[in-house]
PAKOLLUM-162325 format. One record per atom (N, C-alpha, C): residue number from 1; atom name; x, y, z. Coordinates in nm, 4 decimals. Atoms other than C-alpha are relative to their C-alpha. Layout:
REM residues N
kolnu seq->NUM	atom->CA	u->X	v->Y	w->Z
...
END
This chain:
REM residues 60
kolnu seq->1	atom->N	u->0.0875	v->-0.1180	w->0.0065
kolnu seq->1	atom->CA	u->-0.0007	v->-0.0009	w->-0.0045
kolnu seq->1	atom->C	u->0.0866	v->0.1235	w->0.0030
kolnu seq->2	atom->N	u->-0.0716	v->-0.1283	w->-0.0015
kolnu seq->2	atom->CA	u->0.1101	v->0.3551	w->-0.0567
kolnu seq->2	atom->C	u->-0.0945	v->0.1169	w->0.0003
kolnu seq->3	atom->N	u->0.0895	v->-0.1176	w->-0.0022
kolnu seq->3	atom->CA	u->-0.0227	v->0.7027	w->-0.0125
kolnu seq->3	atom->C	u->0.0827	v->0.1229	w->0.0128
kolnu seq->4	atom->N	u->-0.0615	v->-0.1340	w->-0.0081
kolnu seq->4	atom->CA	u->0.0587	v->1.0715	w->-0.0343
kolnu seq->4	atom->C	u->-0.0938	v->0.0834	w->0.0956
kolnu seq->5	atom->N	u->0.0671	v->-0.0891	w->-0.0887
kolnu seq->5	atom->CA	u->-0.0376	v->1.3233	w->0.2342
kolnu seq->5	atom->C	u->0.0684	v->0.1331	w->0.0026
kolnu seq->6	atom->N	u->-0.0565	v->-0.1363	w->-0.0150
kolnu seq->6	atom->CA	u->0.0035	v->1.7021	w->0.2514
kolnu seq->6	atom->C	u->0.0163	v->0.0230	w->0.1462
kolnu seq->7	atom->N	u->-0.0299	v->-0.0311	w->-0.1367
kolnu seq->7	atom->CA	u->0.1642	v->1.8062	w->0.5749
kolnu seq->7	atom->C	u->-0.0988	v->0.1105	w->0.0470
kolnu seq->8	atom->N	u->0.0967	v->-0.1017	w->-0.0529
kolnu seq->8	atom->CA	u->-0.0558	v->2.0213	w->0.8069
kolnu seq->8	atom->C	u->0.0381	v->0.1438	w->-0.0325
kolnu seq->9	atom->N	u->-0.0395	v->-0.1346	w->0.0222
kolnu seq->9	atom->CA	u->0.1541	v->2.3275	w->0.7416
kolnu seq->9	atom->C	u->0.0032	v->0.0335	w->-0.1481
kolnu seq->10	atom->N	u->0.0154	v->-0.0164	w->0.1450
kolnu seq->10	atom->CA	u->0.1205	v->2.2752	w->0.3583
kolnu seq->10	atom->C	u->0.1353	v->0.0178	w->-0.0730
kolnu seq->11	atom->N	u->-0.1329	v->-0.0198	w->0.0615
kolnu seq->11	atom->CA	u->0.4984	v->2.2922	w->0.2948
kolnu seq->11	atom->C	u->0.0693	v->-0.1287	w->-0.0309
kolnu seq->12	atom->N	u->-0.0650	v->0.1288	w->0.0275
kolnu seq->12	atom->CA	u->0.5731	v->1.9192	w->0.2626
kolnu seq->12	atom->C	u->-0.1059	v->-0.1022	w->-0.0539
kolnu seq->13	atom->N	u->0.0836	v->0.1119	w->0.0496
kolnu seq->13	atom->CA	u->0.4336	v->1.6239	w->0.0712
kolnu seq->13	atom->C	u->0.0628	v->-0.1294	w->0.0592
kolnu seq->14	atom->N	u->-0.0508	v->0.1203	w->-0.0739
kolnu seq->14	atom->CA	u->0.4669	v->1.2971	w->0.2700
kolnu seq->14	atom->C	u->-0.0505	v->-0.1217	w->-0.0792
kolnu seq->15	atom->N	u->0.0306	v->0.1259	w->0.0695
kolnu seq->15	atom->CA	u->0.4868	v->0.9657	w->0.0879
kolnu seq->15	atom->C	u->0.0306	v->-0.1169	w->0.0959
kolnu seq->16	atom->N	u->-0.0151	v->0.1137	w->-0.0858
kolnu seq->16	atom->CA	u->0.4340	v->0.6476	w->0.2798
kolnu seq->16	atom->C	u->-0.0312	v->-0.1243	w->-0.0766
kolnu seq->17	atom->N	u->0.0179	v->0.1275	w->0.0693
kolnu seq->17	atom->CA	u->0.4713	v->0.2905	w->0.1500
kolnu seq->17	atom->C	u->0.0136	v->-0.1113	w->0.1019
kolnu seq->18	atom->N	u->0.0043	v->0.1187	w->-0.0823
kolnu seq->18	atom->CA	u->0.3986	v->-0.0414	w->0.3235
kolnu seq->18	atom->C	u->0.0090	v->-0.1218	w->-0.0827
kolnu seq->19	atom->N	u->-0.0219	v->0.1146	w->0.0882
kolnu seq->19	atom->CA	u->0.5314	v->-0.3603	w->0.1674
kolnu seq->19	atom->C	u->-0.0055	v->-0.1269	w->0.0868
kolnu seq->20	atom->N	u->0.0071	v->0.1285	w->-0.0649
kolnu seq->20	atom->CA	u->0.4433	v->-0.7179	w->0.2724
kolnu seq->20	atom->C	u->0.0297	v->-0.1002	w->-0.1139
kolnu seq->21	atom->N	u->-0.0402	v->0.1079	w->0.0924
kolnu seq->21	atom->CA	u->0.6200	v->-1.0076	w->0.0890
kolnu seq->21	atom->C	u->0.0621	v->-0.1108	w->0.0770
kolnu seq->22	atom->N	u->-0.0534	v->0.1056	w->-0.0850
kolnu seq->22	atom->CA	u->0.6567	v->-1.3213	w->0.2975
kolnu seq->22	atom->C	u->0.1096	v->-0.0838	w->-0.0669
kolnu seq->23	atom->N	u->-0.0932	v->0.0785	w->0.0765
kolnu seq->23	atom->CA	u->0.8665	v->-1.4848	w->0.0242
kolnu seq->23	atom->C	u->0.1419	v->0.0615	w->0.0143
kolnu seq->24	atom->N	u->-0.1324	v->-0.0679	w->0.0053
kolnu seq->24	atom->CA	u->1.1447	v->-1.2184	w->0.0178
kolnu seq->24	atom->C	u->0.0257	v->0.0795	w->0.1245
kolnu seq->25	atom->N	u->-0.0193	v->-0.0835	w->-0.1180
kolnu seq->25	atom->CA	u->1.0982	v->-1.0220	w->0.3397
kolnu seq->25	atom->C	u->-0.0300	v->-0.0755	w->0.1300
kolnu seq->26	atom->N	u->0.0288	v->0.0634	w->-0.1303
kolnu seq->26	atom->CA	u->1.1240	v->-1.1519	w->0.6956
kolnu seq->26	atom->C	u->-0.1079	v->0.0652	w->0.0753
kolnu seq->27	atom->N	u->0.1113	v->-0.0693	w->-0.0658
kolnu seq->27	atom->CA	u->0.8808	v->-0.8884	w->0.8141
kolnu seq->27	atom->C	u->-0.0434	v->0.1194	w->-0.0940
kolnu seq->28	atom->N	u->0.0468	v->-0.1112	w->0.0830
kolnu seq->28	atom->CA	u->0.6708	v->-0.6049	w->0.6615
kolnu seq->28	atom->C	u->0.1036	v->0.1239	w->0.0090
kolnu seq->29	atom->N	u->-0.0890	v->-0.1139	w->0.0047
kolnu seq->29	atom->CA	u->0.8629	v->-0.2908	w->0.5578
kolnu seq->29	atom->C	u->-0.0843	v->0.1289	w->-0.0186
kolnu seq->30	atom->N	u->0.0728	v->-0.1306	w->0.0093
kolnu seq->30	atom->CA	u->0.7367	v->0.0635	w->0.6080
kolnu seq->30	atom->C	u->0.1102	v->0.1096	w->-0.0265
kolnu seq->31	atom->N	u->-0.0906	v->-0.1070	w->0.0315
kolnu seq->31	atom->CA	u->0.9108	v->0.3690	w->0.4546
kolnu seq->31	atom->C	u->-0.0836	v->0.1269	w->-0.0115
kolnu seq->32	atom->N	u->0.0595	v->-0.1277	w->0.0137
kolnu seq->32	atom->CA	u->0.8276	v->0.7334	w->0.4734
kolnu seq->32	atom->C	u->0.1018	v->0.0987	w->-0.0542
kolnu seq->33	atom->N	u->-0.0851	v->-0.1054	w->0.0684
kolnu seq->33	atom->CA	u->0.9708	v->1.0125	w->0.2519
kolnu seq->33	atom->C	u->-0.0726	v->0.1257	w->0.0017
kolnu seq->34	atom->N	u->0.0600	v->-0.1317	w->0.0040
kolnu seq->34	atom->CA	u->0.9104	v->1.3817	w->0.2674
kolnu seq->34	atom->C	u->0.0659	v->0.0907	w->-0.0972
kolnu seq->35	atom->N	u->-0.0492	v->-0.0929	w->0.0931
kolnu seq->35	atom->CA	u->0.9499	v->1.6389	w->-0.0038
kolnu seq->35	atom->C	u->-0.0426	v->0.1390	w->0.0428
kolnu seq->36	atom->N	u->0.0284	v->-0.1367	w->-0.0373
kolnu seq->36	atom->CA	u->0.9743	v->2.0051	w->0.0821
kolnu seq->36	atom->C	u->-0.0530	v->0.0762	w->-0.1201
kolnu seq->37	atom->N	u->0.0444	v->-0.0932	w->0.1010
kolnu seq->37	atom->CA	u->0.7852	v->2.2696	w->-0.1185
kolnu seq->37	atom->C	u->0.1058	v->0.1059	w->-0.0120
kolnu seq->38	atom->N	u->-0.1045	v->-0.0999	w->0.0218
kolnu seq->38	atom->CA	u->1.0568	v->2.4856	w->-0.2734
kolnu seq->38	atom->C	u->-0.0252	v->0.0750	w->-0.1241
kolnu seq->39	atom->N	u->0.0245	v->-0.0733	w->0.1228
kolnu seq->39	atom->CA	u->0.9182	v->2.7400	w->-0.5155
kolnu seq->39	atom->C	u->0.1206	v->0.0860	w->-0.0480
kolnu seq->40	atom->N	u->-0.1198	v->-0.0803	w->0.0301
kolnu seq->40	atom->CA	u->1.2591	v->2.9199	w->-0.5088
kolnu seq->40	atom->C	u->0.0939	v->-0.0774	w->-0.0939
kolnu seq->41	atom->N	u->-0.0908	v->0.0885	w->0.0788
kolnu seq->41	atom->CA	u->1.4292	v->2.6219	w->-0.6965
kolnu seq->41	atom->C	u->-0.0598	v->-0.0131	w->-0.1374
kolnu seq->42	atom->N	u->0.0359	v->0.0157	w->0.1399
kolnu seq->42	atom->CA	u->1.4149	v->2.6253	w->-1.0707
kolnu seq->42	atom->C	u->0.0640	v->-0.1354	w->-0.0514
kolnu seq->43	atom->N	u->-0.0488	v->0.1262	w->0.0461
kolnu seq->43	atom->CA	u->1.4420	v->2.2764	w->-1.2218
kolnu seq->43	atom->C	u->0.1059	v->0.0217	w->-0.1150
kolnu seq->44	atom->N	u->-0.1030	v->-0.0096	w->0.1055
kolnu seq->44	atom->CA	u->1.7611	v->2.2389	w->-1.4331
kolnu seq->44	atom->C	u->-0.0174	v->-0.0983	w->-0.1134
kolnu seq->45	atom->N	u->0.0092	v->0.0916	w->0.1117
kolnu seq->45	atom->CA	u->1.7891	v->2.0816	w->-1.7711
kolnu seq->45	atom->C	u->0.1238	v->-0.0877	w->-0.0029
kolnu seq->46	atom->N	u->-0.1036	v->0.0969	w->0.0083
kolnu seq->46	atom->CA	u->2.0017	v->1.7705	w->-1.8191
kolnu seq->46	atom->C	u->-0.0129	v->-0.0751	w->-0.1322
kolnu seq->47	atom->N	u->0.0035	v->0.0813	w->0.1187
kolnu seq->47	atom->CA	u->2.0991	v->1.5936	w->-2.1331
kolnu seq->47	atom->C	u->-0.0218	v->-0.1407	w->0.0328
kolnu seq->48	atom->N	u->0.0290	v->0.1386	w->-0.0172
kolnu seq->48	atom->CA	u->1.9771	v->1.2419	w->-2.1697
kolnu seq->48	atom->C	u->0.1184	v->-0.0801	w->-0.0385
kolnu seq->49	atom->N	u->-0.1063	v->0.0884	w->0.0287
kolnu seq->49	atom->CA	u->2.2500	v->0.9792	w->-2.1598
kolnu seq->49	atom->C	u->-0.0611	v->-0.1286	w->-0.0643
kolnu seq->50	atom->N	u->0.0717	v->0.1142	w->0.0710
kolnu seq->50	atom->CA	u->2.1206	v->0.7291	w->-2.4232
kolnu seq->50	atom->C	u->0.0487	v->-0.1368	w->0.0444
kolnu seq->51	atom->N	u->-0.0535	v->0.1308	w->-0.0456
kolnu seq->51	atom->CA	u->2.3548	v->0.4501	w->-2.3176
kolnu seq->51	atom->C	u->-0.0550	v->-0.0425	w->0.1364
kolnu seq->52	atom->N	u->0.0650	v->0.0254	w->-0.1344
kolnu seq->52	atom->CA	u->2.2250	v->0.4748	w->-1.9595
kolnu seq->52	atom->C	u->-0.1462	v->-0.0400	w->-0.0132
kolnu seq->53	atom->N	u->0.1425	v->0.0187	w->0.0169
kolnu seq->53	atom->CA	u->1.8649	v->0.4936	w->-2.0757
kolnu seq->53	atom->C	u->-0.0272	v->-0.1383	w->-0.0623
kolnu seq->54	atom->N	u->0.0176	v->0.1296	w->0.0570
kolnu seq->54	atom->CA	u->1.9056	v->0.1823	w->-2.2924
kolnu seq->54	atom->C	u->0.0001	v->-0.1129	w->0.0993
kolnu seq->55	atom->N	u->-0.0093	v->0.1064	w->-0.1023
kolnu seq->55	atom->CA	u->1.9878	v->-0.0270	w->-1.9856
kolnu seq->55	atom->C	u->-0.1361	v->-0.0290	w->0.0636
kolnu seq->56	atom->N	u->0.1325	v->0.0123	w->-0.0709
kolnu seq->56	atom->CA	u->1.6333	v->0.0310	w->-1.8527
kolnu seq->56	atom->C	u->-0.1111	v->-0.0366	w->-0.1009
kolnu seq->57	atom->N	u->0.1013	v->0.0363	w->0.0952
kolnu seq->57	atom->CA	u->1.4538	v->-0.0579	w->-2.1801
kolnu seq->57	atom->C	u->-0.0106	v->-0.1509	w->-0.0154
kolnu seq->58	atom->N	u->0.0187	v->0.1472	w->0.0281
kolnu seq->58	atom->CA	u->1.3101	v->-0.4058	w->-2.2371
kolnu seq->58	atom->C	u->-0.0903	v->-0.0129	w->-0.1155
kolnu seq->59	atom->N	u->0.0869	v->0.0294	w->0.1176
kolnu seq->59	atom->CA	u->1.1562	v->-0.5554	w->-2.5433
kolnu seq->59	atom->C	u->-0.1016	v->-0.1047	w->0.0448
kolnu seq->60	atom->N	u->0.1088	v->0.0929	w->-0.0353
kolnu seq->60	atom->CA	u->0.8267	v->-0.7359	w->-2.5146
kolnu seq->60	atom->C	u->-0.0196	v->-0.1010	w->-0.1100
END
């Protein structure tokens, strides 16, 4: 299960994930990540590295 929640102060997005897999995990795993709202940061551009991208492609 997973979900997103806006923090009470409205400045953070909270992502929570809960994983249960008795075959590969000895016990359930819970993780929480938080992202800050940063309107002062401008996303930068990056060139795509085609060789790296090809490693993640699969043919069906």
